[in-house]
N, C-alpha and C positions, 0 to 999 in steps of 0.2 A: 288926380295928379296936380302938383303944384305948378304955379306959373313958371318957376325955374325949369322944371322938367318939360313943360309944354314948349318952352322956348328952345330947349336943347333938341327936342324931337323935331321941331320945325327946322332947326339948323341942320340936323342929320338929313332930313328929306331934301333940302336945298343942295347940300353938298353932294349927295348921291346923284341927284338929277343932273348936276353940272359936271360930274366926273372928276371932282376935285380930289378925292382920295387917291386915284391913280396918279394924278399930276404931282401931288405931294410926295408919294412914294418914290417917284422918279427924281424929283429935284431936291427934296429935303436932305439935310445932313443927318437926320435921325437914322440910327442903325437898327432900332427895334423897339419893342414894347413889352412891358410886363403886365399881364392881365391879372386882375383881382377877381376871384370867385369865392363864394361862401357855400351856398346850398345848391343842390341839383335835385329837383323834384319833378315828377311827371305830371302831377295835377296842377292846373292853373290856380293862381291865388284866389282867395275869397274876395268879395266886393270890398270889404274893409280889410286891408292887408298892407299897412304902411311899411312893413319890412319886406314886401315883395321886391324891393330894389336889390335885396341880397340873394335872390334865387333865380335860377334859369332852369328851363326844362331840358331833359336829356337830349331831345332831338335838336335843340338849338346848339348845345355844346358839340354834338356830333357834326352838325353842319359847319360850325365854326372851324373845326379841324379840317374838314373836307375842303372848305373854301380857302383856307390858308394854303393848302397844297396847290389848289388851282392858281393862286396868286404867286406861287413860287416863294412863299414865306415859310421859313423853317421853324419848327417847334424845337426849342433847345433848353437845356438846363441852365440854371443861374451861372454855374461855373463856366460853361461854354459861352454864355452871353458876355461874360467879362473878357474872355479871350478874344471874342469878336470886336468888342469895344477897343481893345488894345491894338488891334491890327492897324497897319498903316493904310490899308485899303478898306473901302466901305463893305464890299462883299454882298452876299445875299441878305435880305432883311430877315428878321427873326422875331418870334414871340416867345416869352417865358410864361408858362401857366403857373399860377399860385392860388392855393386854397387856404383860407383862414378858418381856424376854430375847430377843425376835426369833427365836423358834423357826420353823423352816421350815414346820411344819404349820400355822402361822397363815396363810401364803400359800396353801397347798394346800386347807385345809378351813375356815378362818374367814373369809378375805376374801370369797369368793363369797357367803356368808350375810350378811355385813355390807353388802355392796353391794346384795343383793336387798332388804334392809330399809331401805336408805339410812340406816344407823345410824352416826353419827360415833364415832370411837374414838381413843385415844392408844396409841402403841406406844413403849415405853421400851427403848432400845437400849444394851447394854453393848458398847462398840466393839471390845474385844479378841475378843469372841465372834464378831463379824461378820468380823474379820480371820482367824478360824480358829485362834486361839491361846489361846482361853479354856479355863477348867477348870470344867466342870459337875460338881463333885465329888460332889454329892448323888446324881446319877444314876450316877456311876462306882462308888461304893461299893455301890449297889443292884445294878448289873450284875455286879460281881465276886462278891458274896455269893450272888446268884441261881444262879450256875453252879457254885459250890464246895460240897463236902460238909464242908469245914472251912476255917477261915481262921486266919492267924497274926497276933496283935496283939503289937506290941512297945512296951514302955514302960520307961523308966529302965534300959535295958540288958537287960531280961528279955523273953523271948518266951513267949507263951501261945498254945496251939492251942485254938481254939474250934470245936466241932461246929456245922455249919449244914446238917444233913440235913433237918430238918423245917421247916415254915413257922414254927413258934414259935421255933425256934432261929435261923432266919434273921432274923426280926424282932428278936429280942433282940440279935443281933450288930450289926444295922444301927443300932438305937437307941443301943447303947453307943458305936459308932464315930462316928455322926453327932453326938451331943452332946459327945463328946470334942473333935471338930473345932470345933464351935461355940464351945467355951469356951477354946480355945487362942488365943494371939496369932497374927496372920496369918502371920508367918514360920515359926512352929512348925507351924501347920496345913498350910502348903504343903510343908514338909519331910516331914511324916507322910503326906500325900497322895502325894507323889512316891515314897516308900518303898513304900507299900501298892500303888499301881498298877504300879510297876516289878516288884514281886515276883510279880505275876500277869499280866504281859505285856499290860497295858491301856494303850492309846494314847489319852491325853487329847485331843491335838490332832485326831486322826482322829475321835474321838467328837464334838468340837465342830463340825468341818466337816460331819459327817453330820446333826447336829440343828439347826444354826443357819443362817439365811440368809447368803449372801454379799452384798457391796455391790450387785452387779447385781440380785439378787433383791429386795433392800430398796428399790431405786428404784421398784418397782411400788407400794410403800406411800407413799414420799415424794412421788410424783406424783399420789396419789389425794386429791381434795378432802375426802373423809371422814376422812382420817388426819391426826393431829397427831403428829409425831415428837418424843419426849421423850428426855432424857438419863438414863442409868442407870449412870454411872461408866465407867471403862475396863475394869477387871478383875473387877468384881462382888465386890469385897472388902467386908467389913462395916466401914463407915466408923468406927464408934465404937472399933474396935480399932487404928486407924492413928494415927500422930502427926499433929498438926494440918496441917502443910504437905503431907504425903502425901495426906491426905484431901482437902484443897483441890485438889491437882493431879489426883486421880482425877476430881473433879467437873468442873473447868474444862477439862481436856484432852479429856474426852468430848464436851463442847460444841464445842470447836475442831475436833475430828476430824469430827463430823457436819456442821458448817458447811463444812468443806473438801470433803466428799463431795457435799453436796446444795445448798449455798448457803443453807441454812436454819439459823438459830441457835436451838436449842431454848430455850424459856423455861419448860418444865415438867420436873420431875425426880422420879425414884422412887429411894428409898433401897434398896439391895440387902438382901434379907430383910425389912427394914423394921420389925422388932420392937424391944423395949426393949434387947436385947443388941446391936443393930446400929446404932441411931441414937438420939440424945437431944438435950438442949438445945444442946450444942455444935454438932451437925450441923444442927439447925434454924436456928441463928444463921448458920452458914456458908452455907447455901443462900440465906438472905435477903441476906447480904452479897454473894454472887456474882450477885445480880440475878434469881434464878429467880422467876417469878410464882407458881408453886405447887410444892410438893414433897409427895409422898404416902408414907405409911407403909403397914404392913399391920395396924395396930391397928384393931379393928372399931368400926363406928359409922356413923351417918348424918351428913349435913351440915346445919348450922344457921347462921343469920346470924352468930353469934359466931365462926365459923371464918374470917371475913374478917380477924380479928385474929391468926389462926394459920395463915396460908396455906402455911407451910412445914412443917406437921405435920398434914396432912389425913388423916383415917381412910379406910379402904376396907373393903369387904365381899368376902371371897373366895368366888367361885363354886367351891366345894370339890368335887372329884371324888367324894367319898364321899356327896354329897347331890345326886343327879341325878334324884330323883323329881320329877315335874312339879309336884306340889302344893307343893313347897318354894319355888318361884319367888316365890309370894306372900309368904313369910317373908323371903327375901333382899331383896325390893323395899321392905320396910318399914324405913326408916331409923331411926325412933324405937324400934321393936321390937328392931332389931339393936343399937342402942346399949345397951339394957338387957341383952340377952343377952351382949354383950361384957363388961359389968361383972361378970356372974355367972361367966363361963367364962374370962375372961382372954384 
C-alpha cells in the first residue's frame, strides 16, 4: 500500500474513533454521496494486486447496504438524487450506487445483493468492452508483471530489462508502466500496450471477453427496474487526450449503440478514469452539449444543491478495495466529511 493510502487509512481510523462521521452528517450541508464501484469478487486479492482498489467483496457490499439502512440513509437512483438536491429542504441523506465498466462479476455477485436490498443503481457501459474488443490495459499490465520475474521496457529505441521477482519490484514496475501509459497520448499508449502485450503473448480481446459481460448478459441489467444504464464511451479512452471530434464521437456513439441494443437512450454518463488527467472543462461542456442529464467524475466529494449548476461534473466517492473494514462505511457515507478529505488528499 502506498504512503497516500496508508495516510488515508490512518485518517479513516481517527475519524471513526472520534465519531466525526456522525457529526458531519448532522451538520454538513451535503445532501448525499455517489458511490463508485467496479468489481465485486468473493476471493481476496493476491499479494500483488495493484488493481485491488477497484474490487470489493460481496459481504462488504451487503454490509454497506445494511449499514446505510441503520444510519437512515436512503439508496436512490440518480434521477431521485437530482430531485432531492432541488428540494428546498435537506431531507433524509442518500447514496447513489454506480458501477463502471460492466464487469461480469457484477452480474454474478453484485446483482443478487442489490435485488435483496431493493437498491437502485446505475451501470455505466463502455460498448467496445461488451462487444468483446475492449482493452482493459490496467489489468493486462498487472497480469503480465504478476507472472514474470523480469519485464522489458522499451522507450526511444532503447530496451531496459527490469526485475520483477519481489512484490516491491513488481509494484515499482507496475507504477512505472501505468503512469507512463496515463501520460501518453492515446495513439502512443495503444501502440505501447500492443507491443508490451504481444511480447508476452497476452490476448487483450480474450481477457475482455472473460471479464466483461456480453450483450445478452447485460440484458438482465437493462430489464431490471432497479438499474439505470449509463454511457461510458465506446473504447474507454481518456477523453481529455482526444481531439474534440473524436471525444464527441466516443460519447455519442456509445449512446447510439446502447439505444440500438436495448431501446433505451442513456441520459447519464461517466467519464473514463474520471480524474483531472482524463476530463476537464472541455469534456464537461461537451457532455452538457450532447444532452446528458448528469456526468460523473472520480473526484471525491459529497453532493450539494450547488451541483445542480454543475451536473456534468459530479463528484463520487470510491468504495476502495483497500478500505473494506466495516467501520469505514460510516466515513464513506458522510458526504461533507469526504469533501474535506478530498481537499486534503487530492
